[in-house]
ROTORKE-170085 format. One line per 5 residues: number of its first residue (from 0); their letters; for each residue x, y, z of N, C-alpha, C, CB. Coordinates in steps of 0.05 Angstrom, whole numbers. Each point is the difference from the previous one (the first is absolute). Glycine has a CB too. Layout:
BEGIN
NUM = a = X/Y/Z/X/Y/Z/X/Y/Z/X/Y/Z; ...
***
This chain:
BEGIN
0 = mdlsq = -4/-412/116/0/9/29/-25/21/1/55/-6/8; -70/0/13/-23/18/6/11/28/10/-30/-42/12; 11/63/-16/5/25/11/-7/0/29/-8/22/-43; 28/-12/60/-3/0/29/-24/20/9/51/-12/4; -62/5/19/-19/19/9/11/28/7/-24/-39/17
5 = qkrrl = 50/36/-8/13/27/5/3/18/-24/25/-22/36; -19/11/-59/1/15/-24/-27/10/-10/39/-26/-12; -60/7/15/-27/8/-7/-10/24/15/-8/-47/-10; 15/47/37/-10/22/17/14/25/-7/-11/-31/38; 40/27/-45/14/25/-6/-10/12/-27/40/-18/26
10 = lgrlr = -48/3/-47/-11/12/-23/-26/12/4/24/-31/-25; -39/23/46/-26/13/5/7/27/15/-26/-47/2; 45/49/14/7/22/12/11/23/-20/9/-29/40; 3/20/-59/13/20/-19/-20/12/-19/41/-26/1; -66/16/0/-19/12/-15/-13/24/15/-7/-44/-22
15 = ngksr = 13/47/47/-10/21/17/22/21/5/-33/-32/20; 28/57/-26/20/22/2/15/2/24/-27/22/-28; 13/-22/50/13/4/26/19/-24/8/-42/27/14; 30/-51/-20/16/-25/5/24/-1/-19/-42/-26/16; 37/35/-40/25/-1/-19/20/18/9/-27/-11/-37
20 = kregl = 21/34/47/22/19/10/13/-10/23/-24/38/-17; 11/-52/36/12/-11/23/19/-23/-8/-40/13/28; 34/-28/-48/17/-24/-9/24/11/-14/-41/-30/-5; 37/55/-9/22/10/-17/6/-19/-25/20/23/44; -40/-37/-53/0/-17/-23/-20/9/-23/13/-36/32
25 = vlveg = -7/25/-56/-18/7/-23/-10/-24/-12/24/41/-8; -49/-40/1/-13/-21/-16/0/7/-29/-27/-12/37; 39/-5/-53/5/5/-29/-14/-19/-16/42/19/10; -60/-10/-28/-14/-19/-17/4/4/-32/-34/-2/39; 32/-18/-53/2/2/-29/28/-4/-9/-38/31/-1
30 = vravk = 39/-42/-24/26/-9/-11/18/24/-3/-21/-38/-23; 13/60/10/18/23/-4/11/13/27/-25/9/-43; 6/-5/60/7/12/26/21/-18/18/-49/21/-1; 44/-47/-1/16/-19/14/28/1/-13/-41/-29/12; 42/26/-38/26/1/-15/15/25/4/-19/-28/-33
35 = eaida = 6/51/33/15/26/6/10/-1/27/-28/26/-31; 14/-34/51/9/0/30/26/-18/1/-50/6/20; 48/-30/-32/23/-19/1/25/13/-14/-33/-39/0; 28/49/-26/22/11/-15/12/24/13/-22/-17/-42; 6/31/61/10/24/13/13/-10/29/-38/34/-24
40 = kaevr = 42/-60/25/14/-10/23/-15/6/28/44/6/-29; -71/-8/27/-18/3/23/6/-22/19/-37/22/-27; 36/-17/53/5/-23/21/-25/-15/1/32/25/29; -32/-51/-43/-24/-16/-1/-1/-16/24/0/0/-48; -25/-3/60/-5/-19/24/-10/-26/-13/-13/39/34
45 = fvvas = -9/-40/-51/-7/-23/-11/-20/6/-22/9/-25/43; -14/2/-60/-17/4/-25/-20/-22/2/35/20/-29; -59/-15/20/-23/-20/-3/-9/2/-29/-15/5/50; 14/-29/-62/-10/-2/-29/-19/-23/-6/43/20/-13; -60/-16/-5/-18/-19/-9/9/-11/-28/-37/22/28
50 = eries = 24/-42/-37/7/-12/-28/-5/21/-21/-11/-48/15; -5/68/-9/-5/20/-20/25/16/-10/-46/4/20; 64/-2/-2/25/16/-5/14/-13/-24/6/13/49; -9/-38/-55/14/-12/-24/-18/-1/-25/28/-29/33; -50/45/-32/-18/0/-23/8/20/-22/-36/-14/32
55 = ttagl = 55/32/-25/10/19/-19/31/0/-3/-41/27/11; 52/-19/-31/29/0/-5/13/16/21/-6/-4/-49; -3/28/55/11/17/23/-1/-12/26/-12/36/-24; -11/-49/30/-3/-13/24/18/-24/5/-46/17/-2; 49/-34/-18/17/-22/-1/29/8/5/-32/-22/-31
60 = alaeh = 40/43/18/28/10/1/5/11/28/0/13/-49; -21/0/61/3/11/27/2/-25/21/-27/45/-14; 11/-65/10/0/-22/20/29/-15/-2/-54/-7/-4; 64/4/-20/27/-10/-3/20/18/15/-13/-22/-44; 12/47/39/18/18/12/0/-1/31/-7/29/-41
65 = irken = -18/-32/51/-3/-1/30/13/-27/10/-43/29/-1; 40/-51/-12/14/-24/9/30/4/-4/-39/-28/-12; 49/40/-7/29/2/-4/12/18/24/-6/-5/-53; -12/25/60/10/17/22/-4/-13/30/-11/41/-32; 2/-65/30/-5/-15/27/-16/12/19/42/-18/-5
70 = ldits = -64/34/-4/-16/16/17/-21/-21/15/7/44/-32; -18/-37/53/-18/-15/15/-28/1/-16/27/10/48; -32/-32/-62/-26/0/-16/-18/-24/9/25/23/-41; -50/-18/43/-19/-20/6/-21/-2/-21/8/8/47; -15/-31/-56/-23/-2/-20/-27/-5/11/32/-16/-30
75 = vseke = -52/28/23/-26/-2/11/-22/-3/-24/16/28/42; -40/-34/-36/-19/-3/-23/-10/28/-7/-16/-48/14; 3/50/-38/-10/25/-6/-20/11/20/9/-12/-47; -26/-6/59/-20/10/18/14/11/26/-34/-33/-19; 55/20/28/14/10/22/14/26/-5/5/-46/12
80 = laala = 6/49/-35/14/24/-8/-19/24/-1/33/-29/-26; -57/23/14/-21/21/-1/-10/10/28/-14/-20/-42; 14/2/60/-7/8/28/20/16/13/-25/-39/5; 51/36/-12/22/14/13/5/26/-15/21/-44/15; -29/48/-40/9/24/-17/-15/25/9/10/-31/-40
85 = dtkhp = 0/54/34/-15/23/3/-15/9/-24/33/12/33; -30/-25/-55/-13/8/-25/-23/-23/-5/45/25/-20; -65/-16/2/-21/-21/-7/9/-19/-17/-32/30/6; 50/-23/-24/9/-20/-21/31/-1/1/-41/8/-33; 51/-23/52/29/-2/3/13/-15/-21/-7/1/46
90 = qgilm = 34/6/-54/13/-10/-21/17/-27/6/-1/49/-17; -4/-59/40/13/-25/8/24/2/16/-18/-18/-39; 23/42/50/24/5/15/-3/23/22/26/-17/-41; -16/11/64/1/20/21/28/-2/11/-50/-2/11; 61/24/-1/25/2/13/1/20/23/20/-12/-42
95 = vckeq = -6/6/63/1/16/23/31/9/2/-41/-25/23; 46/50/-21/27/8/2/0/27/18/14/-23/-48; 10/29/56/6/22/19/-6/26/-13/35/-26/24; -47/44/-10/-6/28/-8/28/14/-3/-47/1/24; 50/16/-44/25/15/-4/-4/29/4/17/-33/-33
100 = qmelp = -16/41/59/-7/29/7/28/14/4/-47/-12/24; 49/36/-34/24/17/1/-6/24/18/15/-15/-45; 7/28/55/-4/24/17/9/22/-18/7/-24/45; -22/48/-41/6/23/-17/30/7/-4/-44/15/16; 59/-14/7/29/9/-4/16/-19/-17/-1/22/45
105 = dilrv = -7/-46/-47/13/-19/-18/-5/5/-30/-5/-32/37; -16/45/-45/-7/0/-26/2/29/-13/-29/-41/11; 30/61/6/-2/30/-10/30/7/-6/-45/14/30; 47/0/-52/26/13/-6/-7/20/-22/29/-41/12; -12/63/-13/-4/23/-17/5/-13/-29/15/39/36
110 = ggcyl = -32/-33/-56/2/-10/-26/-16/-25/-3/45/21/-5; -58/-31/25/-17/-23/-2/-28/6/-11/25/-18/39; -38/-1/-50/-27/2/-10/-18/-16/17/16/7/-44; -39/6/54/-17/-14/19/-29/6/-6/36/2/36; -52/-25/-29/-29/4/-3/-11/-1/27/-2/-20/-45
115 = vldgv = -15/40/52/-13/3/29/-28/-2/-3/36/29/19; -48/-49/-5/-29/-3/-1/-12/11/26/4/-41/-30; -22/61/25/-13/14/22/-29/-7/4/31/36/-8; -37/-58/23/-27/-5/6/-15/-12/-25/3/38/34; 13/-54/-50/-11/-15/-22/-11/-26/11/33/21/-33
120 = qdpgn = -61/-22/35/-12/-20/16/-5/-27/-14/-20/38/25; 18/-38/-52/-8/-24/-13/26/-17/-5/-41/24/-22; 42/-50/29/21/-17/-1/9/-3/-30/-15/-22/43; -5/21/-60/5/-6/-28/14/25/-13/-41/-31/-2; 33/55/11/15/24/-10/28/0/11/-43/27/-3
125 = vgtli = 46/-33/28/28/0/12/19/-21/-17/-22/11/50; 10/-35/-52/17/-20/-13/7/8/-30/-20/-37/31; 1/50/-45/4/9/-27/21/23/0/-48/-15/-12; 48/31/31/19/22/1/27/-12/6/-34/33/15; 37/-52/2/25/-12/7/11/-14/-26/-15/-7/49
130 = raaaa = -1/-4/-65/8/-14/-23/10/23/-20/-34/-41/8; 20/62/-10/10/24/-17/26/10/11/-47/14/-10; 50/-12/37/25/10/11/24/-16/-8/-25/16/36; 19/-44/-36/23/-17/-11/5/1/-29/-10/-29/36; -10/37/-52/3/0/-27/16/24/-12/-42/-24/2
135 = fpvda = 39/48/12/11/22/-13/29/12/3/-45/6/3; 60/-12/17/-3/-12/25/3/20/22/16/-42/-18; -23/34/42/0/18/24/17/-15/21/-47/22/-11; 63/-8/27/20/-14/19/-17/-11/24/40/33/-14; -63/-21/23/-14/-12/22/-28/14/0/45/-10/27
140 = vitld = -61/-5/-11/-28/8/3/-4/4/30/-16/-25/-42; 5/49/49/-6/7/28/-31/3/3/46/23/7; -55/-38/12/-30/1/3/-5/17/28/-8/-49/-27; -8/68/26/-8/15/25/-25/-11/15/20/41/-23; -24/-33/47/-23/-10/15/-26/3/-16/23/11/43
145 = gtadt = -39/-30/-41/-26/0/-16/1/-12/-27/-11/40/24; 34/-49/-32/5/-16/-23/-6/-28/3/32/30/-10; -43/-45/-10/-4/-29/1/26/-14/6/-37/5/-31; 36/-27/45/21/-18/8/16/-8/-25/-27/-16/40; 54/24/-44/16/-10/-23/0/-30/-4/28/39/7
150 = wapkt = -28/-53/17/5/-30/-2/-26/-15/4/46/5/18; -69/7/-19/-24/-15/1/-1/-18/-25/-24/37/27; 10/-59/-26/-1/-20/-22/-10/15/-26/-9/-39/33; -11/56/-33/-12/12/-24/22/21/-12/-52/-5/20; 66/21/-1/19/19/-10/23/-15/-16/-11/31/41
155 = vrasa = 19/-55/-28/24/-14/-11/-9/-11/-29/20/-13/49; -46/3/-51/-9/-9/-25/-1/23/-22/-26/-35/26; 14/57/-16/-2/23/-18/28/8/-12/-40/17/28; 58/-19/-10/28/7/-9/13/-20/-19/5/23/42; -19/-46/-44/12/-22/-17/27/-9/12/-23/18/-42
160 = gavfr = 26/-16/69/25/-7/13/22/21/-1/-12/-45/-11; 8/67/-2/19/22/-4/9/12/27/-20/9/-44; 2/-11/63/6/10/28/26/-13/11/-50/8/9; 56/-32/-18/25/-13/11/25/11/-15/-27/-42/11; 23/58/-31/23/12/-17/7/27/9/-14/-25/-39
165 = lsvah = -1/37/58/4/27/8/6/1/30/-32/16/-37; 45/6/45/1/7/28/-25/14/7/50/3/-1; -65/-13/23/-24/13/9/3/9/31/-28/-29/-36; 19/51/42/1/10/27/-28/10/7/49/11/-4; -57/-11/28/-25/11/11/8/20/23/-27/-44/-12
170 = aaaee = 14/67/12/4/20/21/-22/20/4/45/-7/-9; -46/18/30/-20/20/6/5/25/-18/-3/-16/48; -16/30/-57/6/22/-20/21/22/10/-47/-7/-17; 45/14/42/17/20/12/31/-11/-3/-39/16/35; 41/-41/-27/27/-12/0/10/-1/-30/-10/-27/43
175 = airei = -7/19/-59/9/-3/-29/9/26/-13/-32/-36/-3; 15/57/7/5/27/-10/27/10/13/-51/10/-6; 55/-16/31/26/10/12/22/-13/-11/-20/10/41; 19/-36/-46/23/-15/-9/7/6/-29/-12/-36/31; -9/37/-48/4/7/-29/12/28/-2/-39/-30/-15
180 = tkagv = 29/49/29/11/26/-1/28/0/12/-45/19/3; 52/-33/17/27/-1/10/21/-14/-18/-22/0/44; 10/-17/-62/16/-15/-20/5/19/-23/-19/-47/14; 5/69/-17/5/20/-21/-15/-9/-24/44/12/19; -65/-29/-18/-16/-8/-22/-24/19/-3/15/-49/6
185 = piwva = -20/61/-30/-23/17/-2/-27/-17/0/29/35/-27; -48/-23/40/-28/-14/-1/-17/12/-22/2/-8/51; -11/-9/-68/-18/4/-24/-27/-10/9/38/-5/-35; -59/20/34/-25/-8/7/-21/2/-25/13/16/48; -26/-41/-53/-21/-1/-20/-24/12/11/19/-41/-19
190 = dpgap = -30/61/5/-25/12/8/-17/12/-24/24/10/45; -51/-16/-47/-14/7/-21/-1/32/-4/-26/-43/7; 31/57/13/-2/29/-2/27/13/-6/-38/-1/31; 58/-15/-36/28/10/-5/6/5/-29/15/-25/39; 6/38/-45/6/7/-28/6/-27/-13/19/48/11
195 = slkak = -18/-48/-38/5/-26/-15/30/-5/5/-36/7/-38; 43/-32/34/27/-9/3/19/11/-20/-17/-40/19; 35/59/-13/15/13/-18/31/-4/9/-40/33/-12; 43/-26/38/28/-3/12/10/-28/-2/-8/36/30; 34/-38/-28/12/-26/-1/18/-3/26/-1/-1/-52
200 = pddrg = 4/-24/64/17/-1/24/29/6/-6/-32/-33/20; 46/45/-2/28/3/-1/16/-21/12/-10/44/1; 35/-38/2/18/-21/13/-4/-7/29/32/17/-31; -52/-2/42/-8/-7/28/-20/-22/1/8/46/14; -20/-55/-37/-20/-21/-2/-27/11/8/34/-34/8
205 = falvl = -52/15/1/-29/10/5/-11/-20/20/-7/22/-48; -13/-12/62/-19/-19/14/-27/7/-10/28/-4/42; -40/-12/-58/-28/5/-10/-20/-9/18/15/-4/-43; -33/23/54/-20/-8/18/-27/-3/-15/25/24/38; -36/-47/-35/-29/-5/-10/-16/-5/23/12/-19/-42
210 = anega = -36/31/41/-19/-1/22/-25/-13/-5/19/39/15; -35/-45/6/-28/-10/-4/-15/20/-19/0/-21/48; -15/7/-67/-15/16/-22/-20/18/13/4/-37/-35; -17/28/57/-21/17/11/11/23/18/-29/-41/-1; 47/33/22/9/20/19/22/17/-11/-14/-31/36
215 = gprqa = 30/20/-54/22/17/-10/23/-1/18/-32/29/-22; 55/-13/16/23/-2/16/-4/14/27/27/-3/-42; -16/-8/65/-4/14/26/16/27/0/-6/-46/25; -4/64/-8/12/26/1/30/1/5/-43/13/15; 52/-31/1/29/0/6/17/-8/-25/-11/-11/48
220 = vldaa = -1/-4/-65/15/-8/-26/-1/25/-18/-14/-51/4; -9/64/-5/-2/24/-19/19/22/9/-48/-10/-10; 50/12/37/19/21/11/29/-4/-6/-32/5/36; 38/-33/-39/29/-7/-6/6/-1/-28/2/-25/40; -22/28/-58/3/-6/-28/19/22/-14/-47/-24/2
225 = ehmvr = 65/17/-18/14/16/-17/-13/4/-28/40/-15/25; -51/-6/-34/-15/1/-26/-28/-13/3/45/-3/-25; -66/16/13/-26/-10/-1/-5/-6/-30/-15/26/42; 7/-50/-48/-4/-7/-29/-27/-16/-4/53/-3/-6; -62/6/-20/-24/-17/-5/3/-9/-32/-32/27/39
230 = ipisg = 16/-44/-45/1/-11/-29/-23/15/-13/20/-49/11; -15/64/-33/-23/13/-16/-17/-23/-13/29/44/-10; -55/-43/17/-17/-19/-15/-24/16/-11/14/-39/29; -27/27/-49/-25/11/-14/-21/5/20/11/-24/-43; -30/39/34/-25/4/17/-20/-22/1/5/46/-9
235 = qvdsl = 4/-68/-3/-20/-23/-1/-2/-13/27/11/-9/-50; 11/9/66/0/-12/25/12/20/20/4/-46/-20; -13/42/49/8/19/18/27/-6/11/-47/8/9; 56/-34/-8/26/-7/10/6/-28/-8/-4/31/37; 30/-39/-31/11/-25/-7/1/-16/25/27/17/-39
240 = nvava = -31/-44/38/7/-18/22/29/6/11/-31/-35/-20; 35/33/45/26/8/11/22/-17/-11/-22/14/41; 16/-41/-46/21/-17/-10/7/6/-30/-15/-37/33; -3/44/-48/5/12/-29/14/24/2/-40/-19/-18; 34/37/33/13/27/2/27/-5/9/-42/24/11
245 = gaill = 46/-39/8/27/-5/12/18/-11/-21/-20/-8/45; 11/-13/-59/16/-12/-21/9/20/-20/-24/-44/6; 6/63/-14/6/21/-22/22/18/13/-50/0/-22; 45/9/47/20/19/13/25/-11/2/-33/19/25; 36/-46/-17/25/-12/3/14/-1/-24/-16/-25/35
250 = yeltk = 2/16/-58/12/0/-25/14/27/-9/-34/-34/-10; 16/55/13/11/26/-8/23/9/18/-45/11/-18; 45/-17/44/21/10/18/27/-16/-4/-37/14/33; 35/-39/-41/22/-17/-3/11/-5/-28/-17/-20/39; 3/30/-60/9/-3/-27/24/15/-6/-46/-8/-13
255 = tee = 64/-2/-2/25/13/-8/-2/7/-30/28/-25/36; -15/46/-42/1/10/-28/14/-19/-18/0/45/16; -12/-51/-37/13/-21/-21/19/15/-17/-41/-29/-2
***
């Protein structure tokens, strides 16, 4: 069965940020990300695959799983898939599914652990931080205005599909600060000028805010912070990449005594 023109046009629109948001759909690429989305019970609209998907053991297993799930799948040539993909070197599979956006009141509770991204603009960093949040683990990720689109194709790929494993919400900074504070969750802010990380979260949980490396946290976030923390590093470098720093801080804040 040939891929319809309607689906081709939709795939093109999903590579554009504004169009993607209007559609409320997500373009997922790659064997791992597609598998994660399916395993997380994402609402799948359709799948497009080329013969390359069956060139690896993982790809072959995924193709078989998709058939068993009776998902809408269309086979295309390698050339066709390359023209449809968002990446230069696609792995032989694309999938379109529904965006899973949550509202703040649905995810916030005292004792919860949250990652808050304040103006982190690089999709690769946002995706990597979401993957770290799923690994350590965190209850939800909250993105503030100015942060890269959580569901953009590059962000989804950088998260290796982990974005489908987490609750994700987007809100304006003022709303997020108000709701986090109302829920009784302390705000922790990562800042290079802060004291080293020594305090540990109590039973109220935490909302760790990571900001744009250049601009730093916005003033409203700083004003609401209960704890300011940094990672002590040697004088060999000025700072850490925000995704690296975030992963280290999440590990420290969520680790339990053995």
